[in-house]
Phi, psi and omega in degrees: 000311177310307185299324185282328172292317186291322174290326174295312179305316188293322178290328178290322187287317178297318168299325182289305174303328169295313180290329164299318176299309183296324175289322169308316187296322181290327177283344181294333175304327187272358182100354183277128172253149179190171177229150177275299183296314179287341179060030181262132184231132167245121186098183186266146171291123176304149181297326182296333179270348186288324178300309181291336173287327181279321174289324179293324170300316176300319175304311185301314182287328179278318187299318176273357174284328174317296180301320181302315178293321170303318177286332174288318173308316177307322185259025177298151172281338179206176179296316184302317179292318172310302168319306189295314176296324175299312177301315176301315171313316173307302190300320180293323175297315178302311182298321180302316173311316178304305184305310184295317178301317182292320172296326175290323172302330188261009168087007179274336174248132178286169178299320178292320174309304182306297187309314180306300180292325174298310183301314179295331170284330180290326180297317172307307180306309178302319169313304191284324174303311175307309176304309185296323186288326177294312179295324173299322172284328172292311197259331180119160184286170175301141183243000000 
């Protein structure tokens, strides 16, 4: 599970950099110069680029949070704590699906990019759903 979470987080980080890089390349025509890794900007970010930056940042936060919450679950102090952290990881995975879908619907992700990363995230959701169901059976349902 850790390896899958780590791989997905790495993909999300790279996708964020890619989307920002693509947005910056589009904006260079308008005189805005920037770097993705260095995060240097000369001038203001045009309004039409703010949406991709905002959505991409939301995916970055949710997509990397899956692994962080899985790591917390691994070091849980009780079964109830393990279940709670697992549910948070599941919520973050489902939120990631939403942001990936939104990026695709608005033309920031091509079909093949979308299918690939969405599929990876769906796999995490399925694993976490299975884990949470097992934990509910062992510990009892959410109250």
